[in-house]
N, C-alpha and C positions, 0 to 999 in steps of 0.2 A: 782256311787252311786246316790240315789235319793236326791233331795233337801229337806230341812226341811219342806217347805210349802206343799210338796206333801202328807204329812201324815195327812193333815186336812180333815175332813169329806166332806167339800164342794168340795174338789178336787176329792175325791173318787166318789162323786155324778156326777161330770162332766165326769169322765171316764166312768161310767155306762151309762150316757146319750148319749155320742158321739161315744162310741166304736161300738155299733151295726151298726150305719150308716156307719162308716168308713169301718167296716168289709164287709157290703153289697157292698159298692163301690169297695173294693179290689176284692171281689169274682166275681163281674160282670166283672171287668177288666181282671181277670184271665180266666174266661169263654170265653170272646171275644178273648183274645190272643190265647188260645188253639184252638178255632174254626178257627181263621184266619190261624194259623200254619197248622192245619189239612187240611183245604181247599187248602191252598197254596201248601202243599206237594202233594195232589192229582192232582192239576192242573199241577204242575211241572213234575210229573211222566208221565202223559198222553202226555204232550208236548215233554218230553224227548224220549218217545217211538216212537212218530212220527219222531222226528229228527234222532234217531238211525237207523230206517228203511230206511230213506232217505239217510243217510250217508253210510249204507251198500251197497245200490244200486249204489251210486256214486263211492264208493271205488272199487266195482267190475268192473264198467265201466272204471275207470282210470287204474286199474291193467291190464285190457285187453289191453288198449292202450300201456302200458309198454311192455307187451309180444309181441304185434305186432311190436313195435319198435325193439325189440331184434331179431325177425324173419327177419325183413328187413335188419338189420345189417349183419346177417349171409349170406343172399343172396348177398349183395354187396361185402362181403369178397370173396365169391366164384367167383364173376365177376372179382375182382382184380387179383385173381390167374390165371383165364382163359386168361387175357390179356397178360400174360407172354408167352403163347403158340405162339401167332402171332409173337412176337419179336424173339423167338428162331427159328421159321420156316424161317423167312426172313434171319436171320444171318447164318443158316446152308445152305440155298440155295445159298447165296452169297459165302460162303466158299467152297462149293462143286464145284461151277462153276470155281472158281479160281484154285482149286486143279486139276480139269480136264485140265485146260490150262497148269499148271505146268507139269502134266504128259505127255501131248502132246509135251512139249518142252524137255522132257527127264530128268527132274529134279528127283533126287532120293528121297527115303522115308525120309531120314534125313532132306532134305531141306524142305519137306512138313511139317514135325514135327516142324522145326524152325519157319515156317510161322504161324502154329497154336499157338506156344508159343507167338509170337508177337501179335496175335489176342487176346489172353487171357489178355495180359498186357493192350491193348488199350480199349477193350470192357468190361472188367470186368466179363467175363464168363469163363467156363472151358470145354475143349474138351476131348473126349475119342475116340481112334482109335484102332480097333482090327481086326484080320484076321478071315475070315469066315471058312477057312479050319482047321487051327491049333489052333484057339482061343487064339492067342498070343496078348497080350495088348502092343501096341507100344506107346501109350500115354494115360495118365490118370489112372494109376494103383490105385492111392489113391482114385479116384472116385468110381471104382469098389469095393474097400474095404469098402468105405463109405456106399454104398447101400447094400453090403453084411452084414455089421454090423447091419443095420436097419432090415434086413430080418431074418438072422440066428444068429447074435451075433458073438462071437469071436472064436468058436470052428471050427476045420477043415477048416482053412482059404483057402488053395489051392483048395480043393474040392468044397467048396461053391462059390469061385470066378468063377470057370468054370461053375457051375450051373447058376450063374447070367448072364454070357455071353450067354449061351444057351437060357436062358429065353428071353434076348433081341433079339437074332437071331430069336427065334420062333415068335416074334411079327411082323416080316417083316419090310418093309420100312414104312416111314411116321408114326413112332411110338412115341406117346406122353404119358408121364408117370408123376405121382406125387410121390414124395418120402417124406413121412411125418414122422417126428421125434417127437413122443408124449412126450418124456422125456424133450426135449429142447423146445417144442412148436414151432417148425420151419418146413418149407416146402421147398423142392427143386424140380424144374421142369426140366425134360429132354426131348429132342427130338432127335430121331435116324433115320438115312436113310442109304441106301446102296450106295456104290461107288466103281468103278473099278480103281485100280492103278497098272500100269505095268502088266495088263492082269489078275490080281487077284482081287477077290471080298473082299471088306472090309466093315465094319460097322463103321460109324462115328456118333458121338453124341455130343450134346452141352448141358451143364448143366447151369442153372441160379445160381446166388449167393444164399446163404442160407438166406431165408427171414423169419423173425420172424412173425408167425401168430399173436402173441400178438400185435406187433406194427402195423400190417396191420389192425387188428380189432380196435385198438385204433384210428387210423387215420380215418377209416370209421365212427366210432361213432361221433368224433368231427366234421367231415364234415356234417353229417346228422343233428346234433344239430344246427350247424352254419347256415344251409340253412333256418332255421326259421320254427317253428312248433307252432300249437295252444296250444299243451300241453307243460308244463314247465318241461323238463327233465334235470337232471344234473348228472355228473359222478365223481366218486372218484377212482383214481388209487392207490390201496393199496401198490403195490410193489415200485412204483416210487414216492409216496407221492405227487400226483398232483390232484387238484380239478378243474373241468371244468364246466363253466356255473352255478356257485353256486348262482349268483344273476341275472340269465337270461340275462347276458351281453356277452355271447360267449367268455369268457376270462378264462385263467388258473390262479389258485391261489395255494398257499401253505397252508396246513391245520393248521400249527403252526400259520400263520398270521391270519387265520380266527378265531381260538380258543384262540388267545392271550387275548382277553377280554371276560368275561362271557356274553353270549347272549342267549336270549330265543328263542324258536321256535323248531319245531320237526326236521327240517333239521340240526340244530346245534347238537341236540341230536344224530341223525343218524351218523353224521360225527365224533363226539366225540367217539361213540361206535366203529366204524370201524377203528379208529386210534389205538385202543388198542386190538381189537378182529378181527378175520377173519372168524367168524362163521356166519351162515345165521340167520338174525333176521330182524324184521320190514318187514315181507313178504307182508304186505298190500301196502307198498310204494316202496320196494326195490327189484331189481333183481340182485343176486350175480353171476357173471360169474366167478365161482371158479377156472376154468382152467387158466384164465388170471389174476386173482386177480383184477377184475373190479367190482365196485358197481355202478349200475344204479338206480337212484331214481327219482320218479315223485312227484312234489309239488302239493298238493291238494288245491283247492279253494272251501271251503265248502259253500260259498255263492250260488254257482250254484246248490248245492244239495237241497237247501230249496226254490227254486223259485216257485215250484208248491204246497208248503205246507203252504203258508201264510194264506189262508182262513180257513183251518182246525184249525190252532193254534189260530186264532182270535175267532172262534166259541167256543172253549174250555174255553178261558179266559172270554168271556161274560157269559157263564153258571155259572162258579164258582163265579164270581163277584156278580151275582144276588142272589145266594145262601147265600153269606155272609151278604148281606143287610137284608135278611129275618131273619137270626139268630140275627142280631143286634137289630132289632125291638122287637123281642120276649124277649131278655134279658132286654131291656130298660123298658118295661111295668112290668115285674116281679120284677125288682129292685125297681121301684117306689112304688109298693104295699108293699114291705117289709119295706121300709124306713118310710112310714106313720105308719105302725104298731109299729115300734121301737120308734117313737116319743110319741105315746100314752103310751107305757110302761115306758119310761123315766120319764114322769110326775108323774106317780104313785110312782116310786122309790124316786123322789125328796121329796115328802111329808113324806116318811118313814125316810130318813136320816136327816131331819130338826130337829128331836127331839134328836138326838145324836151328836150334833156339839160340841165336846170337844177337847181340845188340849192334846197331849201326849208329855212328855219331858223325856229326858234321865238324868241320874244323873250327877250333875255338876262335881264331882271328876273324873268320868270316862271320861267325855269329855276332861278335862284338861290333863289327862294322855295320851290319844291318840293324843291330839294336839301337846305335846312336842315331841313325838316319830316321828310324820310325818313331823314336822318342821325340825328335825335333818336329817331325811331321804332325804328331798329335798336338804339340804346343802351337804350331802355326797353322792349324786347320782352317782358320778364317783368313789367312794371309797367303801370299804367294811365296813359296820356298824355293831357294836355289843354292846349289853346292858347287864351290870352285875347288877343283883338284889341281894343286900347284905342281905335283909330281908328274901328272899326265898332261898338264896344260889343257884340261877339259872343263866343261861347265855343264851342270844339270839343272833343269828348271822343272818345278812341279806343274801339275795340270792347272792349278789355280793361278799361278804366275802367267802361264800362257794365255789364260782367259782374260787376264787384266790387260796384257800387251797386244793380244791378237795374233801372235806369231805361232808357227808350227814347231814341232819338236826339234827339227834339225836346222831351223833358220839361223840360230845363234850357237856356234860351236866353241868359241874361245872367249877369254876375258876381254880381249881387244875388240871382238865383235860387239860385246855388251857395252863397253865404254864408248864406242863410237855412236851409240844411240842416245847418249845424254846430251841435253841442250847445251849449246856453246856457252851460254851465260852461266851454266851451273857446273861445268866441267872442272873449273879451278878448285871450288870448295870440296868436291868429291875427291879430286886428286890429292889435295892436302891431307885428307884423313887417311887415304891409303898409303901415302908416303910416311905418315907417322907410325902406322902399323908395321910397315916394312923396316922402319928404323927402331922397332921394338919399344916405342914410346907408349903404346896403348895396345890393348887386345880386343877392344870393342869398337864398333863403328855405328853411328847413327846420323843420318842426314836426310834432307829433303831436296829433290831435284825433279826436273822434267824429263820424262823418258819418251822417246819417239815411238809411237805405236805403229802397227802395220797399216791401218786404214784411217784413223781418226786424228792424225796430227800428233800432239804431245799431251801427256797426262802427268799430273803431279803425283810423285811417289814418295812415301816415307819408308826408308830402308834402315833395318837394324841387323847387325851381324856380330859373329865372334870367330876368332882365329883358333885353329887346333894344331898342336905340335905332335911330332913323332917321338920315338925313344931317344933320338939324337938331338932333341931340342930344336929341330928344324920345322919350319912351317909346312904342314902337310895339306891342309884344306881350310876353307872358310865357309861356314854355313850362314846364309842370309835369309831374312824375311822381309817381304815388301808389302806395303799396305797402299791401296788406292785412296788417295786423299784429294782427288781432282775436284770432286763436287764441293767439298768444304772450302778448298782454296778459291774456286770460282765464286762461290756464294759470298765469301769474305770480300772478294774484289767487287762484286755487284753492290754489296752494302756500302763499300767505300765510294763507289760511283754515285749511289743515291745521295750520300752525304754531300758530295761535290755538286750534284745537280740542284739540290734545294738550298745551296749555300747562300745564293743571292736572289732567290725567287720569292714568289708570294706564298709558297707553301712552307710551313714550318713544322718540323717533326719534333715531338716531345715524348718524354717518358715520365709519367707521374707516379708518385707513391699514393696509395689509397688511404690517405689520412685526412684530417679535418681541413687542412689548408691546401691539399693537393700539391705537396712539395715536389719540385722538379728534380729528377735524377739525371736527365739528359735533355738538351735542347740544341737544335741545329743553329748555325750562325745566322740563318735568315731571320731570326727573331729581331735583328737590328732594324728590319723594315718597320717595326712597331716602336722604335726608339729605345729599346732595351738592349742590354748586353748579356751574353751567354753566361759569363762568370757570376752575375748577380743572382741568377736562378740556381746555378750549380752549387754555389757557396751558401745558399739558403737565405740570402738577404731579401729575396722576393719569392713568394709562393705564387703558383698559377692563379689561385682563387683571388689573389690581391688585384689582378688586372681585369677580372671579370666584372661586368657592370653589376651594380648593386641589385637591380631588379631581376637579373638573370641568374644570380648565384644559386637560389633555391631550385630553379629549374634544372641547372646542371647537376646539383646534388641528387635531386629526385630521379633524374634520368639514369645516373650511375647506380643508384639504389635499385631501381626497377630492373635494370639489366642484370644485376647480380641476383636478385630475387627470382627472376624468370629464367635464370641459367642461360642467358644469351652469350654468344661469343663476341659480339660487337654491337655498336649502335651508332647512329648519326644524329647530329643536333645542329640547329642554327641559333646563334645567340650573339650578344654584343660583348666586346671588350673595350677597355679604355687604354689608348696608347700613352706613351710617356709624355706627350704634349697635352693630354687631357681630351683628345678627340675621340668620339665614340665611333667604333668601326664594327660592321656586321661581319661575322665569320661563319664558315661552314666547317664542322669538325667531325672527323671519323675516328672512333676510339675502339681499340681492341682490349679485351679483358684478359690479363695474364694470370693464370691460376698456378699455385704451387702444387707439390705432390699431395697435399691434403685437400685440394679442391678450393682453397681460399684465394680470393682475389687480393693480392698484395700490391700489384702494380698495374698501371694502365699505359697503353702504348698507342699513339695515334698522331694525327696531324691537324693543323688548322689552316684554312684558306680564306683570304680576304674577299668577300662578295659584296662590299659596300656599294660598288657601282651598279651591280645587278639589283640590289634592293632599292636604290634610288630610281632606277629605271622602272621598276614595278610601281613605285609610288606615283611617278609621272604618268604612267599608263592608266593607273586607277583614276587619276584626276581627269584625264582626257575622256575616258569612258563615261564618267559622271556628267561632264559637260555635254557630250553628244546625246545622252539620255534626256537631259533637260531640254535640248533643242527639239528632239522628237516629240516630247510632251507638249511644247508650245505649238508645234505644227498640228498635232492632233486636236488641240483646243481650237485652233483657227478653222479646221475643217468642220468641227462640230458647230461652230458659230455660223458658218456658211449654210450648213444644213438647217439650222434653226431659222435663219432669215428666209430661206426658201420656203420652209413650212409656214412661216407667218403669212406669206402671200396666199398660200392655199387656205389658211384659216380665215383670212378676210373674205375670200371668195365664198367660202362655205357659210360664213355669218350672213353675207348678203343674200344668199339663197334662202336661209332660214328666216330672215327678217322680212322678206318681200311680202309674203301673204299677211303676217300680222300687221304690218304698216298700212297695207291697203284696208284691212278691217278697221283699224283705228281711225283712218281718214273718213271712211264711210260713216262711222258712228258720230264723228264730230259734225259732218255735214247734215246728218239726220237731226241731231240736237239743235243745230243752228236753224234749220228750216222749220222745225216744229216748236220752237221755244215759246213763241207767242200764241200758239193755238190753244183753244179751250180743251181739246181732247188730250193734250200732252200734260199729263198729271205729274205730280212730284214723284210718285212711285215709279212711273215710266222713266223719268230722268235718272232716278237712283239705279234702275236696272241697267240702262245703257252705260252709265258710269262704271258699274261693276264689270260689264262686258269689256269695255276698254281697258280696265285695270287688269283683267285676266290676260288680255293680249300682251300688255306691257310686261306682266310677270313671266309670260312664256318667253319673251325676248330676253329678259334678264337671265332666266334659267339657261337659255342658249349660250349667253356669254360665259356663265359659270362652267357649263359643260366643256366648252372649247378651252377655257383657261385651265381647267383641271386636266384636260387631255394633253396639252402641250407642256404641263409642268412635270419635270423629271421626278421619278419615284426616288425618295431618299431612303426608304426602308422597304424591306420585303413584306408581302402580305399574302394571305390565302385568297384565291379568287377562282371563280368558275370560268374555265377556258371558253366555253360556248357563249356564256353571257357577256364576257369581255369583248368578244368579236362582234356580237350583236350590237353592243354600245358603239363600237367603231363604225359599223355600217349605218347607224342612225345619223351620224354626223355628216356622211357623204351621200345619203340616200337621195336627197333632192338634186344634187349635181348629176348623179348617174341617171336619175329619172328624166331630167331635162334632156340628156343626150340619148334617151331611149335605150339604155343599157340595163339589162336584167341581171339581178344578183340573186343567186340561190345559195342557201346555207344548209348543209347536211351535217347534223351532229349525231354520230353513231352511238355515243354513250357519254354520260356526264363525267368530266375529268376535272378534278380540283388540283390546282398548281400552287406552289409557294415560291414567289419570286417578285420581280419588278414588273408590275402589270402595265404601267404606262409606256415603258420601253417596248414591250411586246406590241401594244396598240400602235405605237409609232411605226414599228417595222411593218405591220400589216397595212397601215395606211400608205406607206411608201410604195409597197407592191401594188395596191389597188390603184393608186394614182398613175403608176406606169402602165397598168393594164388599160385604164381609161384613155390615156394618150395614144396607146398602140391601136385601140379600136377606132378612135376618131381618125387616125392617120390612114387606116385601112379603108374606112368608109369613103374616103375621097376617091378611091380607085374602084371599089366594088360594093354593092349593096348586100347586106346580110343581117341576120338576126343576132345582135350582140348579146353575149351572155358571159357572166363571170360566175364560176361555180367554186364554192368553198366547202371542203369535206374535212371533218375532224374525226379522227379514229385513234384507237389504241392498238399497237402491235407488239409482239414479243421480240426481244432483242436478237434471238437467233435468226430472225428473218432478214435482218439488215447488217449482221455482224461482218459479212464478207465485204460489204460496201463501206462500212464505217468501223475501222479497226479499233479506234479509240473508245468505242462503246461496247466492246466485247464483254466487259464485266458488268454491264447493266442488265436488268431483267426485262423492263418494259419501256416503251417510248410512246409519246404522243406525237402524231403526225398531222400537220395542218397543210392540206393540199389546196392551192389557189390556182385555178385553171381559167384561161380566157381564150377566146377565138379571134384575137386581134392580129393573127398572122405569126409566122415562125420567125425566130431570130437566126440570122446568118450563122452557119456552123463555124465559119472562120473567126467570129468574134464572140460567140456565146460564152467562151471561157474567160472573157475579159470584162464582162458587164459589171462585175463586182469591184473592179479596180477604181481607185479614186480619180475623179475628173474625166472618166471615160463615158461618153454619151453618144447616142446615135441621133440626137436631136440637134437643131440649130442652137447656136450659142445663146440666142435670146429666149430659147424655150427650156433650157435645162442647164444645170451646173455639173452634172455627172457625179454627184456625191451622195444622192439619195440611196441607191442600192449599196454603195460602199458602207454607209452608216448602218444600213439594215444588216449587212453581214457582220459588222463589228458588234452591234447590239446582240444579235442571235448567238454568235460564237464566243464572244468574250464575256459579255454581261450575263447572258442566259445559259452559257455552257452548252449550246446546242449546235445544230448544223443546218445549213441552207444550201439547196441545190436547185438548178434550173435545167429543164430539158424541153425540147420541141415535142409536140404531140399533135398529129393530124394538121389542123389549120390554126394552131395556136401554140402557146407555151404553158407549162405548168411549173409553179414554184412549190417546193416541198420544204417545210420547216420541221425538223426533227428535234424534239426536246426530251431529255432523259427523265424518267419517272422513278422515284424511290419512295418507299413508304416512310411516313413520318414516325417519329419515336412513339407518339401517343396512340399509334395504330389507326388513325382516321382513314377511312376508306377513300381510295382514288386520289390521295393528295401526294404531291411530289415537291422536291427542291428544284429551283431553277436559280442559277447565279450563285 
């Protein structure tokens, strides 16, 4: 609103005098601003056009760099694959030369195939050998099937296998081939040549391992980036979640680590996009090798794009700067002319207004009326204000009052309309106060009542008001203020309901003082469930700490202290209290810390809940779990005893084999002494010699007993032992049994490995597997004749070669693998996963108990912390025992912990 002085004629005169000048200045400023904005916009567009053209040329050049880099990567990948050819040629020439020498020595085809098997184990390649006349595959059938599947698929296997052999034969000697698997993104290289064995023509080929084109390509990319280039290229491996050279430092990063914090920049946007999508985008910066899930991106340096455009940009800026100064000069002279004209006009107006300089006033009564209303409005700014005019029988409500009740301005017009909105239960007490005012017994009113709102039902209102009189001492109007107290009223009611709810329940609400005894300021009546009375606590006869169990008092005090120290708002605790009968009861307590205006905790507010039944149930469950664990231990001990009894039978058989020859020798010596005892040629020296011979045989038999006794004795402590020597000792114990059954055992030790663990348990596991192999070979021989062989290979491998197969070994560095292979026939695929189960056997009940392989798995995986797997291979099975290797603290070479 305008001030009173503004209505004077001299003030109007000043407005007319100065307004044109101010308007001219404002208009000039607006014209200058608009001109500057227009000129600046034109200048910016022209400069932007130059920059965009420069950027497009620069982006095209950088994109061409990226495509050239991809082309060079592809060339290098082809070179990597071609390098395999020379390796395979040298290996095949070496093998062919050695086979020719074996053929000259009269070695058979089986011996040559065994030699090729050994070469595969040592050099990590695979051989194929087939005849030229009959196209019979003597070695490497699975490789012929492999390349047949790549060419023909699975249909008509026998026919297509023969076609593949004819195709290889048609290529002649010195035949080099690529076998690419587009589905697996892998490539395998082969090299074939001709050779004569026993006068017949054969074709021999060598295959490389399956090489991943993806990993070859990734290795080439990282090497080319690492060599150092002028252009800044980085790579993201979508499949393996690797980022390389992100900061141009030739290092690998994880995308989660790079995106952990929000960072600006286009390369962060690209990386964030491809971590969620695998579609091609950002083609100006990115090349997506969709086949391998590689993203190659080039980082732009736009400073290089603008090097030759600096002069053009400067020329445009100078032109538009000069144009702005010309417009500024024109506006200045025109504004000056208009201001002078307005001054002349204002002097004329001043002479006209000098004759009409009079004051204007409002009526005094009207001013006083508005003064009272606005003073009360200021006082009631936070409340709803309403004014009852008794003379006009009208009522006025402020905006705040209407917001509280939800009504519109004209919904309530009279006092009767307002009174009808009061709740029926509250009308009488409001009517009483108004009657007292009309009887002139009071001038003020204050009351609480429920007012019906337009949409939400009823609200609690606190109303305060005062009556005003006119000059005749008659009631003229009443001014009222209304406060919304509905929330407070409802909250108070809810608190009362909570009190009633816990009155007779298991939950007791308390309010403690934060003193030494935790004095109780308030407690609900449900405390009687513990045998106490509410008044005993409130009057101070009993403190809360008095009923807490002696052993838990310090725990409660410490919990309160920690909560205060750590500035916690609340805490929970489980402890014991003693009821009035002396019975110990477990309770759960939730406590709120109430702080005063100075931040000090003076009071605590919370509840306690009896959980004695729950604690008793937990204790009962704990006892039952302990009993079940004890039952399982007894069951395991029974299984171990069965395995020991089965092993004892095998031990007796082995001792019988070992003793048969020494007993025959002792018998012959005794017969010889008996026949020649009386002969003159049988001297005392000869007698002594034959006694020594018999004694040596007996000592050998005694040593055999000791060996078997030590073998079946469980290891009580760990020791360092040579893995190869330990297995050789095991083979000595069963050598005669295998020799009698015409079963050959070959042991290949790639390198010496020292282990630290339970040696005899490992020997027992190896013996169980070998005995199963012997039984399988004997069973197969009843159906078909073949050369029985058991091959044992010991080697060391790196952990990353088996981490996908054995996740629990991911954190290990090296592993020892014992591979035990036999040709006693395959295991049915439907039961191969069950052979390690207890009491599961494929033999008759009289031939096996079904716990040997189960105990082997228990020893390997629980005692030795290793892993055992079985799989079918050609005409037999292979067991693999994987044992983790870790360096000992003293740094001894090739030693490891087992168990």
